[in-house]
C-alpha positions in Angstrom: -76.3 -19.4 26.3 -72.7 -20.1 25.5 -72.7 -17.3 22.9 -74.0 -14.9 25.7 -71.3 -16.0 28.1 -68.5 -15.6 25.5 -69.8 -12.2 24.6 -70.0 -11.2 28.2 -66.4 -12.4 28.8 -65.2 -10.5 25.7 -66.8 -7.3 26.9 -65.3 -7.7 30.4 -61.9 -8.3 28.8 -62.1 -5.1 26.7 -63.1 -3.1 29.8 -60.2 -4.6 31.8 -57.7 -3.8 29.0 -59.0 -0.3 28.9 -58.7 0.2 32.7 -55.1 -1.1 32.4 -54.4 1.4 29.7 -55.7 4.2 31.9 -53.6 2.9 34.8 -50.5 2.9 32.7 -51.3 6.5 31.6 -51.6 7.6 35.2 -48.4 5.9 36.2 -46.5 7.4 33.4 -47.8 10.8 34.1 -46.8 10.6 37.7 -43.3 9.0 37.0 -40.7 11.6 36.6 -38.6 9.2 34.5 -41.4 8.6 31.9 -43.0 11.4 29.9 -45.6 11.8 27.3 -44.6 11.4 23.7 -44.8 15.0 22.7 -43.8 14.3 19.1 -47.6 13.8 18.8 -48.4 17.3 19.7 -48.6 20.3 17.4 -48.7 24.1 18.1 -52.3 25.1 18.1 -52.2 28.6 19.9 -49.7 31.4 20.1 -50.4 34.6 22.1 -48.0 37.6 22.6 -49.1 39.4 25.8 -47.8 42.9 26.8 -46.6 43.1 30.4 -46.9 46.9 30.7 -48.1 47.8 34.2 -48.3 44.0 35.1 -46.8 43.1 38.5 -48.7 39.8 39.1 -48.9 36.8 36.8 -51.1 33.8 37.6 -51.0 30.6 35.4 -53.4 27.7 36.0 -53.7 24.5 34.0 -55.2 21.1 34.6 -53.3 18.2 33.1 -51.0 20.3 30.8 -47.3 20.4 31.6 -46.3 24.0 32.0 -42.7 24.7 30.8 -40.9 28.0 31.1 -38.4 29.6 28.8 -36.9 33.1 28.5 -38.5 35.5 26.1 -36.3 37.5 23.8 -38.8 40.3 23.8 -40.5 42.4 26.4 -43.7 40.4 26.0 -44.8 37.2 27.6 -45.4 34.6 24.9 -47.9 31.7 25.4 -47.7 28.6 23.2 -50.1 25.7 23.6 -49.5 22.4 22.1 -52.0 19.7 21.7 -52.3 16.3 20.1 -55.9 17.1 18.8 -57.4 19.9 17.0 -59.1 22.1 19.7 -62.1 24.3 19.5 -62.0 27.9 20.7 -63.3 27.1 24.1 -60.5 24.5 24.7 -57.7 27.1 24.4 -56.3 29.0 27.3 -58.1 32.1 28.4 -56.1 35.4 29.0 -57.5 38.1 31.2 -56.1 41.3 32.8 -57.5 42.8 36.0 -55.7 45.9 37.1 -52.0 45.0 37.4 -52.7 41.3 37.3 -52.5 38.9 34.4 -54.3 35.6 34.5 -53.7 32.7 32.1 -56.0 29.8 32.6 -56.1 26.5 30.7 -59.7 25.3 30.2 -61.0 21.9 31.3 -61.1 19.6 28.3 -63.3 16.6 27.9 -60.6 14.1 26.9 -61.8 10.8 25.4 -59.2 8.2 26.1 -58.7 5.5 23.5 -57.4 2.0 23.9 -54.3 2.5 21.7 -53.1 6.0 22.2 -53.9 6.4 25.9 -55.6 9.7 25.5 -54.7 13.2 24.3 -51.5 15.1 25.1 -51.0 18.8 25.8 -48.5 21.2 27.1 -48.1 25.0 27.6 -44.9 26.8 27.0 -44.5 30.2 28.7 -41.8 32.6 27.5 -41.2 35.1 30.2 -39.0 38.3 29.8 -36.0 38.1 32.0 -36.6 41.7 33.3 -40.0 40.7 34.8 -39.6 41.1 38.5 -43.2 40.8 39.9 -45.1 38.0 41.5 -45.4 34.7 39.6 -47.9 32.0 40.6 -48.2 28.7 38.7 -50.6 25.8 39.5 -51.4 22.5 37.7 -53.6 19.5 38.8 -51.7 16.6 37.1 -49.2 18.4 34.9 -45.5 19.0 35.6 -44.0 22.4 36.1 -40.5 22.8 34.5 -38.2 25.7 34.1 -34.6 26.0 32.7 -34.2 29.8 33.2 -33.6 31.6 36.5 -36.2 33.9 37.9 -35.7 37.1 40.0 -39.1 37.9 41.4 -40.8 39.6 44.3 -42.7 36.4 45.1 -42.9 32.9 43.6 -45.7 30.4 44.2 -46.1 26.9 42.5 -48.3 24.0 43.2 -49.3 20.7 41.7 -51.5 17.8 42.8 -49.7 14.9 41.2 -47.2 16.5 38.8 -43.5 17.1 39.5 -42.0 20.5 39.9 -38.5 20.9 38.5 -36.9 24.4 38.5 -33.4 25.7 38.0 -33.0 29.0 40.0 -35.5 31.2 41.7 -34.6 34.3 43.6 -37.6 35.9 45.5 -38.4 37.4 48.8 -40.9 34.6 49.4 -40.9 31.1 47.7 -43.9 28.9 48.4 -44.0 25.5 46.6 -46.3 22.5 47.3 -47.3 19.1 45.8 -49.4 16.3 46.9 -47.8 13.3 45.3 -45.2 14.9 42.9 -41.6 15.5 43.6 -40.1 19.0 44.2 -36.7 19.8 42.8 -34.8 23.1 42.9 -31.2 23.6 41.7 -31.2 26.9 43.8 -33.9 28.7 45.7 -33.0 31.9 47.5 -35.4 33.8 49.7 -37.8 32.9 52.5 -38.6 29.3 51.5 -41.5 27.1 52.2 -41.7 23.6 50.6 -44.3 21.0 51.3 -45.3 17.6 49.8 -47.6 14.8 51.0 -45.8 11.8 49.4 -43.3 13.2 47.0 -39.5 13.9 47.7 -38.2 17.4 48.2 -34.7 18.3 46.9 -33.1 21.7 47.1 -29.5 21.9 46.1 -28.5 25.5 46.9 -29.7 28.9 48.2 -29.8 31.2 51.2 -32.8 31.9 53.3 -34.8 30.6 56.2 -36.6 27.4 55.3 -39.7 25.5 56.3 -39.8 22.1 54.7 -42.3 19.3 55.3 -43.3 16.0 53.8 -45.5 13.1 55.0 -43.8 10.1 53.4 -41.3 11.6 51.1 -37.6 12.2 51.7 -36.2 15.7 52.3 -32.8 16.7 51.0 -31.4 20.2 51.4 -27.9 21.1 50.3 -25.6 24.1 50.8 -28.3 25.8 53.0 -27.8 29.1 54.9 -30.3 30.3 57.3 -32.7 28.9 59.9 -34.1 25.5 59.0 -37.3 23.7 60.0 -37.7 20.2 58.5 -40.5 17.7 59.3 -41.2 14.3 57.8 -43.5 11.5 59.0 -41.8 8.5 57.5 -39.2 9.9 55.1 -35.6 10.6 55.7 -34.1 14.0 56.2 -30.7 14.8 54.8 -29.3 18.4 55.2 -25.9 19.9 54.5 -25.7 23.5 55.7 -23.2 26.2 56.1 -25.1 27.6 59.1 -26.9 24.9 61.0 -29.8 25.9 63.2 -33.4 25.0 63.6 -35.7 22.0 64.3 -35.5 18.7 62.4 -38.1 16.0 63.1 -39.2 12.7 61.7 -41.4 9.9 63.0 -39.8 6.8 61.5 -37.1 8.2 59.2 -33.4 8.8 59.7 -32.0 12.2 60.1 -28.5 13.3 58.8 -27.4 16.8 59.4 -23.9 18.1 58.3 -22.8 21.5 59.4 -19.8 23.1 57.8 -18.3 26.4 57.0 -18.6 29.7 59.0 -21.3 28.8 61.6 -23.6 31.8 62.1 -23.5 32.8 65.8 -27.0 34.2 65.6 -28.4 30.7 65.0 -28.3 29.4 68.6 -30.2 26.1 68.7 -30.3 22.8 66.9 -33.2 20.5 67.9 -33.4 17.0 66.4 -36.1 14.5 67.2 -37.1 11.1 65.8 -39.2 8.2 67.0 -37.5 5.2 65.5 -34.9 6.6 63.1 -31.2 7.0 63.6 -29.6 10.5 63.9 -26.2 11.3 62.4 -24.8 14.8 63.0 -21.5 16.1 61.6 -20.1 19.3 63.1 -17.0 21.5 62.8 -14.4 20.4 65.3 -14.1 24.0 66.7 -17.8 24.4 67.4 -18.7 25.3 71.1 -22.1 24.3 72.5 -24.2 23.0 75.3 -25.2 19.4 74.6 -28.1 17.2 75.6 -29.1 13.8 74.0 -31.3 11.0 75.0 -32.5 7.8 73.3 -34.7 5.0 74.8 -33.2 1.9 73.2 -30.3 3.1 71.1 -26.9 4.3 72.1 -25.0 7.6 71.9 -21.5 8.0 70.5 -19.7 11.4 69.8 -16.2 12.7 69.2 -16.4 14.6 72.4 -17.5 11.7 74.8 -14.8 12.8 77.4 -16.7 16.1 77.9 -20.0 14.5 78.6 -21.8 12.9 81.6 -23.6 9.7 80.8 -26.2 7.8 82.8 -25.7 4.2 83.7 -27.4 2.9 80.6 -25.4 5.2 78.4 -28.5 6.4 76.6 -28.5 9.9 78.2 -25.7 12.4 77.8 -25.3 16.1 78.8 -22.3 18.4 78.8 -20.5 21.6 77.7 -18.3 21.4 74.7 -15.8 24.3 74.6 -15.1 27.1 77.0 -17.6 29.6 75.6 -20.6 27.8 74.2 -22.7 30.0 72.0 -25.5 27.6 71.1 -27.3 24.5 72.3 -27.8 21.1 70.6 -30.5 18.8 71.8 -31.2 15.4 70.3 -34.0 12.9 71.2 -34.9 9.6 69.7 -37.0 6.7 70.9 -35.3 3.6 69.4 -32.6 5.1 67.1 -28.9 5.5 67.6 -27.2 8.9 67.9 -23.8 9.5 66.2 -21.9 12.7 66.1 -18.7 13.1 64.2 -16.6 16.0 63.0 -15.9 17.1 59.5 
């Protein structure tokens, strides 16, 4: 009986260790500070693909990281790296349909081992710099990474749990989404839409109207020009813009909006709302506007208090700043403070 108990405990221990290993693997894959050891992978597939008459490229992978480089030829070059020797059915498929090119990584039946935490794989895409059509990239748990800059008609990227990190993208429309991964752009120029469920969104430059949303992640937009819409449930919103205008809302996070440079007169409204977060707004001292602010349990402090009318509690304020206001600023918060300063 004791032998059976000891054996049973040993089996449970092995299962527990295996589950811990899988958990570590999942955490490492989702953590942008930890990456797979790609020294274990080897080049298993190289394909040179002509882009003659191609104006749409779709790339889909599952757990592979997808990394972009600039091709020194007029062809797209696909390189697949794996830590195991694949059969033909495990290599990416390449199809052309009219003017569209589709590269699709096949599902692989990975067998995780206790000591190497599974198989590693990545796909490198070498894209000619002159390609200017549509590019769509999607992964499930892999990261999407790009060092070169793209000039495209349209750019789309999505990942379930992987991070998306790109240098510069210029396109008429930019649509990027992730469930739990982070989204980072050094520069994105065009009509921009970014969304994430729990990951952070960071865009450090670029012109164009923007629609940005995150459920629990933080939103950071820097050096923005254009109409902005930013929504977050519990994350913070921090925006530095040359032409402030748009809607900024969060449920429990703080909002910090800094407006500087030549304010675009065509952007005539700034609406800010939060339930329990604080609002910090930084404005050019010469800006002229109609102002309205209200908070339930916080207080309101501005650099133009002498131009405002406050209620008895001091938690509501309205007024006109300047002789010829060309826009309106409206701020509402439930329990947060409102602070407005000049840059």
